[in-house]
Each structure stands twice: as C-alpha cells, then as structure tokens.
MIGU-407441 format. One record per residue (C-alpha): residue in one letter; x, y, z. Coordinates in pm, whole numbers, plus 50000, padded with zeros to 5 digits. Example, Ala and Ser with C-alpha at 12.3 -4.5 7.8 and 13.67 -1.06 7.14 Angstrom:
a512304955050780;s513674989450714;
//
This chain:
x769428648744520;x772448648344749;x770168650245054;x768138620444938;x771288600644869;x772648608945216;x769358598445373;x769498564945192;x773168560545276;x772548566845646;x769778540845636;x772098515545473;x774818521745728;x772388520846020;x770718488645910;x774098473545827;x775118479446191;x771828464246302;x772398433946077;x775968429746207;x774768431846568;x771948407146507;x774338383446332;x776728386446625;x773888377846865;x772988347146661;x776558334046642;x777058339247017;x773768323547120;x775628295247296;x778558315547428;x778778314247810;x778138348047967;x777208365347644;x774588392747671;x772598400647363;x773218434747208;x770828459047048;x771408487746808;x769748520546901;x768828541846596;x767948578646621;x766878604146363;x769418629846252;x768708666346315;x766278679546054;x767108706845801;x765058738345839;x763088750045539;x760428775145472;x757718749045515;x759218732045819;x761938707745914;x763008681945658;x764558649145783;x768158641345699;x768398604045780;x769338581946070;x772308577446304;x773428547546518;x773398563446863;x774478532647064;x774978495347059;x773818486147404;x774228454647607;x770928441447739;x771458432748105;x769908436748449;x772488441448723;x770138429248995;x769608396548808;x773368393348749;x774048398049121;x771368372649211;x772848347748966;x776258351349131;x774758346049477;x772778315349370;x775828301449187;x777878304049506;x775158287049712;x774628258749464;x778318250649427;x778758250549804;x775908225649845;x776998205049545;x780548201049675;x779358193950028;x776868167949908;x779478150449692;x781888146649984;x779118136750225;x777858109949989;x781338094949963;x781698094350341;x778188080550392;x778878052150147;x782148044550324;x780778043350678;x777468027050594;x778678001450342;x778387964950439;x781897957250317;x783507989850431;x781697998350755;x782537986751107;x779377969051221;x779997935551053;x783567934051187;x782357941951541;x779597916051525;x781887889051381;x784487894951653;x782137892051949;x780207863551788;x783467843951751;x784147848352124;x780667836352212;x781207805851991;x784577799052151;x782977800452497;x781067768652410;x784357749252397;x786997772052554;x789837746852523;x789417741052147;x792247757051949;x790327760851617;x787697782651788;x790447802651954;x792137807751617;x788857820651476;x788737846351758;x792227858451667;x791307860151298;x788167880351365;x790067902551609;x792657909951340;x789797916451097;x788357941851341;x791747958651377;x792137959751000;x788677975050960;x789428002451215;x792718010351046;x791198008750697;x788408032850789;x790918056650942;x793068054750630;x790038060950408;x789198091650615;x792788103650572;x792538098650196;x789318118550185;x790958145850393;x793898146850152;x791458148449861;x789718178050025;x793088194650082;x794088189249719;x790798203949598;x791348234149823;x794808239849677;x793488237349321;x790538260049395;x792898285849547;x794988285549228;x791808290049022;x790758319349242;x794068337049181;x793778331948806;x790268346448805;x791248376049025;x794088384348787;x791758381848487;x789168404648651;x791838430448731;x793098429448371;x789558433448237;x789018462748473;x792038479748320;x790978472147963;x787488485548027;x788798517448188;x791098523447890;x788518514547628;x788018541847361;x784748560647404;x784248549647763;x784148585947875;x781248592047635;x779408561747767;x780278539447470;x780618506647656;x782958477947554;x780168452347567;x782308421647505;x784728431147783;x781858436648025;x780468402247938;x783848386247992;x784218403048330;x780758392548444;x781508356848338;x784788357148533;x782918370248837;x780358342448798;x783138316548776;x784728331649087;x781388327949267;x781478290849188;x784558288349410;x783958314349680;x781278338949783;x782278374949705;x780878410149709;x781088431349393;x780788469249396;x781058494449116;x784008518249100;x785078547848885;x785688542048516;x783118514048503;x785508491848698;x784418468848981;x785958461349319;x785748425849449;x785998415749815;x785258387350052;x781938390350233;x783898402050538;x785248431550338;x788778419150266;x789698433149923;x790398408549642;x790408432049343;x790678469849355;x790698484849007;x793548469248816;x795208454949130;x794518418849232;x795328402949568;x796718367749595;x795148339349795;x797378311349923;x797188280950150;x799528270950430;x799638243250685;x797628254750984;x799708265351283;x797258249051524;x796518217051328;x799078203551077;x796368182450912;x794418213150799;x795008243450578;x794818280250659;x794148306650393;x796328337550362;x795488368350154;x798408389050024;x797708425249934;x800958442549850;x803198436950149;x800318428650381;x799438392350458;x796168384850637;x794748352050765;x791288349250608;x790558312750687;x787318319950870;x786178343550590;x786298316250324;x782608308350282;x780308298649996;x781218282149668;x783138249849641;x785778261849887;x783128269450146;x781578235250091;x784938218050137;x785638237150458;x782178229450597;x782608192650521;x786038191150680;x785188210550995;x781638198951059;x781638163050934;x785028147950852;x786938158851164;x784108147351398;x784038113951211;x787748109051294;x787028116351660;x783938094251677;x785648064651511;x788608068751744;x786328069952047;x784818036351951;x788278021551897;x789338033752242;x786208019652406;x786617985552239;x790317983852329;x789747995452685;x786847972552770;x788277941652604;x791717947752755;x790327951753107;x788207920553084;x790907899852917;x793577910653166;x791597895853459;x791167862353286;x793387831353272;x794787815552958;x795247778852866;x798637777753035;x797407791353366;x798757826553323;x796827858453372;x795577874253053;x797467904652931;x796557931852684;x794297919852403;x794617951952199;x797077980752218;x797407997852556;x795298029352518;x797548047952763;x801008039352640;x803488067752671;x803668074352297;x799878074052267;x799408098852551;x801848123052388;x800318117752042;x797018132252165;x798548166952203;x799738189751921;x801618221852010;x800878253051808;x803678261251564;x803688297351689;x804348288752053;x807078309652210;x810628297352258;x811998274452388;x808908253252307;x809838227352566;x806418222352726;x805448185952773;x801708179152777;x800028144952758;x796518130852776;x795518099952974;x792198082752906;x790478075653238;x786978064353145;x785918055852790;x782268055652896;x782398093052972;x784678101852682;x783248125552420;x784318127452055;x785608162952086;x788718184052039;x789938210752279;x792468238852284;x794658243452591;x795648280152614;x798158297052841;x798178333552945;x799848356453194;x803358370453210;x804858335753261;x802058315353108;x800888305953455;x797158307653372;x795458281253163;x792068274953008;x790648245752816;x788378256552528;x785928234152340;x786898237851973;x783318232751849;x781588257852076;x784458281252163;x783428279252529;x785908276552814;x785278243853002;x788208244753248;x790498272153373;x792978277353653;x796558284853746;x799588262353712;x801288251354033;x804958258254090;x806638234754042;x804918212953784;x803388187753715;x799718196853699;x796638176853611;x793408189153454;x790488165253501;x788088162953208;x785158139453137;x786798106553044;x790398119053035;x793018138953221;x795398164553074;x798858162053231;x800998193453214;x804218175753294;x807178198953256;x808768226953059;x807968263853027;x804858280352888;x804538315452747;x801688339752722;x799718330252409;x800978294352385;x798338268852288;x798058231252242;x795458211752045;x794008183652259;x792468154752064;x791868125352300;x790318102052040;x791588114251700;x794148087451606;x792918057951813;x791518039051514;x794948040451348;x796808030251665;x794747999551758;x796637966751711;x796247930751820;x798687921052098;x798057883352109;x799837859751873;x798967825152008;x795637807952062;x796847795852402;x797197831752526;x793487839252503;x792297842752863;x788877826352856;x788927813053212;x788597830953546;x791777827553757;x790017821354091;x787577794854200;x786007782554521;x784647750354665;x782817739554975;x784407714855212;x782917680055189;x782407679555563;x780147710155575;x776907703955764;x774967734355637;x773427738355293;x775247770855211;x776957773954871;x779627797254739;x779767813254395;x782617806254157;x783777842054189;x783907873753987;x787157890753896;x787397928353940;x791047935253863;x794547922053905;x795977956853965;x794877982854213;x792758007754011;x793958036554229;x797698030354204;x797948007153899;x800177984854112;x799717946654088;x797667932854376;x799547911154623;x797217881754563;x798437878154203;x802117885854252;x803177849554192;x802637832753857;x799847807053857;x799087811354226;x796787830254460;x798907845554736;x797707834754974;x794887810054911;x791987817855142;x789727798655375;x786277810855479;x785447794255811;x782177799555994;x782617804556367;x778847803656411;x775747802356196;x775937840356149;x779637848956166;x782747839355975;x786447846555942;x788697846855637;x792077830355689;x795377824955511;x795147789055385;x798707785155259;x798727755155491;x795107742555485;x795767721255793;x796897751555991;x795137783055858;x796357816355993;x794637849556050;x795207875955786;x796947908455870;x794777927055949;x792257900156051;x789107897755837;x785807887655992;x782197891955886;x778587888055984;x776417865155778;x772817874255699;x770647843855614;x768217846855326;x770347870055114;x773517867554908;x776487877855122;x779537893554960;x782807884055125;x785157911655008;x785147948954960;x784827963354609;x786397996354714;x790067996854601;x790968018754901;x789677992455149;x792287968055294;x789797940055227;x789867947154850;x791457917354675;x790447922254310;x787757895454316;x784397888854477;x782697857754609;x779207853954746;x777707828354985;x774027819554999;x772007794355200;x772267783855563;x775787777155687;x776577759756015;x779397765756259;x782707750856138;x781577750355772;x784557758155548;x784907772055195;x788237773055008;x789217800554760;x792267794054543;x793817798854199;x791867781453923;x794657757253839;x793977735453535;x790767754453465;x791097748853089;x787387742253047;x786357773153240;x784567797253004;x783467823853249;x785757851153120;x784987841952757;x781307847052830;x782027880952984;x784187890552685;x781467880152443;x778807899452634;x780737931752579;x779417932052223;x775927941052344;x776737957252679;x776017994452717;x779548006452783;x779598039752596;x777968074052635;x777618070553009;x776378034852985;x773588041652735;x775048026552417;x776917995852297;x779827997152054;x777547989351759;x774988015151867;x777688041751900;x778908034051548;x775318033651422;x774988068351575;x777958080051368;x776508064751051;x773098079751126;x774578114251187;x776468113750858;x773448098950677;x771098125350817;x773518152850724;x773808138050374;x770038137050328;x769698172750452;x772488182850216;x770648166249927;x767518186550004;x769608218350032;x771258209749701;x767888205349530;x766718238649672;x769928255549561;x769618240449217;x766048253249186;x767178288349285;x770068287249039;x767798275448757;x765378303348839;x768048330548838;x769628315548524;x766278316448348;x765758352148463;x769118361948323;x768388343847997;x765008361047967;x766758394547992;x770178389147833;x769888356147651;x769658353347272;x766328341847134;x767118327746791;x763558331146664;x763448367346769;x766838374546618;x765818357546291;x762808380546278;x764988410646339;x767348398646067;x764508399345815;x763348433045948;x766788448945915;x767368432745577;x764168448545452;x765258482145592;x768638478545425;x767028470245091;x764588499345123;x767448523445202;x769298510744898;x766148516944695;x766108552944821;x769598557744677;x768488541244353;x765518565144326;x767788594744397;x770108582844122;x767218579643875;x765988614243962;x769458628443919;x769788611643577;x766398625143471;x767388659843577;x770628658343378;x768838645743069;x766608676443056;x769658698642991;x771078678542703;
//
C-alpha cells in the first residue's frame, strides 16, 4: 500500500508543479521578455520483482525555458536596425518640415526680397518702394538667422538625446553585469538547473540595450554572457561593466565624442557607435544636419557677396557710391571664425589661421581638416572631412605667412608656431547664415543708379551712339584698393572725353576742362571697327586702361565727333543698378554658374526630402523585419493562453487522478486492516 500511496503522491507533486508553471505562464503572458516555461516529467526508476519491473511514480526532472537563441539574436539585431531607422526618420522629418515649409523655409523670403527690388526699379526715387526693399531685406536676414538657429536647436536636441541614451546604456550594462553574477551564483546552476526568470531578465536588458546601440553578445563560463561593441570593445565581461561617457569633441566643440572606460583604461569609441537610436542620431548629425548648416551658409555667403558687389558699384539718392548691403563676408572676425583649432594642439597654441572667401560661385558646402606634420610642423595637408582624401599638401615657407588656394576660398596661415600632429577644422560656410546682417538703415542709401553716364556732343556729324555704361567695380579686384576714378566723392576723376580723330580712330582724353582736354598718362587711343559694338576700356584689372566701368560705341562716327563720360550727377531716376540687383534673383551665380540662389536652396530641400523618403522606406523595411523576428520569438517563447488553458485542464485532471490513486490505496489499506479485526 505504501508503494501505491507514494506513486499517487509523486503524481500529485508532479502535476502540482505543472499547474504552478502553467499558472505562471498565464499570469506572465503580457510580461515583456518573458519566455514560457514547461515542466519535464520523467518516470522514477522501477522496482525489480520476480515478474519484472514495477513503476514507482514520477519525478519533475526540469522546468525548462522555451527559447531559441538564434531567434533571440535575430530579434536583437532587428531591434537595433529598426530603432536606428526610426530615430533617423524622426529627425529627418523634423528637418524636412523646417526647410521645406512655406512659413519656415527660405524660398519665399528670397523671392520677396528680389521682387521688391524689381518693383522699386520701376520708380527708383520713390521712398515707399525703397522702404519695402529694406523691409524685405531684413525679412531675408531674419529668415537666414532663424533657420540657422533652428538647426542649432535641433543639434542641441540631438546632443541631449545622445547624453540621455549614454546614461541609459550605462544603466543597462550595470544591470546585465549584475544579472550575470546572479545567474552564475544561482543554486543548481552547476547541475544545469537554470534560473529561468533571471535569464529572461537578462535577455530583455540585452534587447533594450540593442534599442540604443548595436552590440555583440557571446556566451561565457557559468552561463554568463560577454557584451561588446561590434568592433570588439568590451562592454560587459562577466560581472564587470564598462562605462560609456560623452565629451565635447576635441576637433569640433559643437559635437560629442564617446569615451569607453574599462578600469583605468579610457578609449575613444566614437566611430564604433553604430546602430540603435545612438547610431541613428550620429548618422543624422554627420550625414544630414552638418551638411545642412554648410549648405545654408553657402547660400547666405553667395547672396551677401553678389548683392554687396552689385550694390557697391551703384549710386544712391544722394549721389554717393553704394556701400555694403549685407555684412562683409570677409571681415577679420568672420575670416577667423571659419577656423577651429583642435583642443589637443601642442603648446603654445599660438597659430593664427584664417579663411578668405574668393569666389562664392566655386565654393562648396564642405568642411576640411588642416593637418601639420614634421619635426617642426612644417608640412601641411588639407583633408576633405567627408571623404578623408587629401586635397592639398605642401610645406610651409619660412617665414610665414602662407596661402593655400582652394576652390572658392583661400586658407591663410598667418603666424605662430605649429607642431607635429596639430590640426585645424576649416569650415568656410558653416556660420554664414548666422552672421548675415543688413548694413543699410536709410532708404536714401540704396544704390539703385549707376554712377557713370555718357552723352554724345550735339555737334556730332556721324550717327554713332554710346551706351550708358556698365560698372565693373570701384576697387581694383587684384589689390582691393579704390580706383583713382572714384577717389573723390560724387565725382569721376577725371571726367573723360572720347574724340574721334578719324572715322576709324579715336583718343580718350582728360576732360576736367572740356574746353581744353588733355591726354591721359599714359595716352589712350583706339581703332574703331564699323558695324560692331566697340568697347572703349579694358576689363582686365592689370591693364592700365582698366577704369572699373565699360562703355560701348556703335554706328558710324565721323572725325571730330565727341562723346563725354562723367559722373551721373543727379541721376535719381536712374534704375540701371536696381535692375541688375533685381536680376540676381534668377541669375545663375552658384555652383560654377549653373544655379540661382533659389535653385541652390531647392537642391538642399530636395536632398533632405529624398533622404527622408529613403529613410521612410528603410524604416518600413526595418519594421517588417522586426515584426517578423518578434513573431518568430513569440511563436517559440510566447505564451498562448488557449494552449495554456488546455494544459491547465490536463494537469488538473492528472492531479485529481493522482489524488484518486491515494484514495484507492487508503481504501485498500482500510479493507486490509478490517480483515484482522
């Protein structure tokens, strides 16, 4: 009877464990990371008898965790990919909405500004139209500055998210290390009795870690796991966790670098931070946000440069030459602001490097690194940050200064000492959108007229005519020194007379005294070709006959015909320079003369928009992969409530039957006792 009772008791205990496990599965059906568990029952060793082996009941051999490590690894990988794409797409969408929005983008402000100039050209002396130009110009400045500030805010948001994600990574690494230790010290681990709940918790922490950063997980002794970056840098080894931190980048103060601390060893792992939300943030910052800063700045530089040059060769309502319309793109402070020394440069860190913009048409929206090498830092190379390729290299002269010519700008190495390993970040266009400002306060200062004009003498006998003139510059482009002809306010020094000595030859004279013109020094003469337009002056700044303007004569002149060239005094109704200013809105002045300002900005918007759409497709693909791997994991480890309910009934029936075995044994025992009474 005792054997039968023991058999029934073992059945009760076994099915009780099965019921408890099933109940635990049911109550944890919605617990993140929970893997369903299953009781494994095995028959006890039989008792030998003369007729064979007689069973002795059942034992619970194991409560195992149903999981597939391959599926778990795939889930982690897909989680990392999805979160990277999700974070990237979120940031891209915000930037795309900012740049492409009607009320936040640049196009409307550009169009309104140049349209106001074209309207003012219809009545160049009217002050209300001039005031509208100033208002729209300030609106354009505000839009540039606002966009730059919005980009800064998004950069700061990205930086803040990186800091928070780094803190979350450290918390997860510490938790994984603690769970490793608990698992290794778990009772029965040596006999293969696994702490299922601890294993689930660790897998869930690893999955959460994969949401932030892509990692590699490998098994270690004692059922522990080691965690590392994909490059192999250890994050968790057994019960020891490394610490990830952020610091201001030595090369770029606006960016973060990532440092990994393992014991007393600190390693820069910035380039190894990939995948997950951190990887998405880094991709957005490096591949999209930073180029957007540069591209916006390039447009601001081009607008400032072209408008300034055209406005400076015009004449305002008071007869003065036009000055700067927007901020000087090559002011001393601006040239220095384009260069950032590396924080790790060797002492005494007294090198002075500046960047001068030379041609906004050839200027690219790029960043460069200027590196020095050699015992005394005498060798230099300029490296494209995007491609890592060296685009210029050479040796510094002794003594300084030195100049490195680049497309659209020059790098000036002015003074100081440079050490082996020193580097400087060169960003020609980065902050231009923040630095642009309007330099004109009064409507009268808008230079809508052209400061030179010409007229034919009333006594001319030929039918030749002279153009009203085109301004080229008021300063020598080679030396940046004011031209002699415009050295006196409101005057052309000297006024000029074009006098034909024959039908096919002419001389240009100093007409300070029109009644007694004098030869110029050196004398200027020319040959006239009938039937074509004849230019009177050189357009080469190195030529002595370069005067900063150009006039053309057409028709058939006669000997002694005279044409006078002088300052455009009282030319308040002249709109020639206003028309030229207005035409800049559609002129192809960027990208080597292939794009207008609006087209260049549209290119930026299109690039961001295309990247956003591609990111959306990548996100959808990543989401599909994650759903697939999640479903696979659920099919293996997830709790099916219907199935568990069925098992509950099954084990309940087994429990009841085992209890009935004990009841039968008890009845038999009572019957046996009653026979001896």
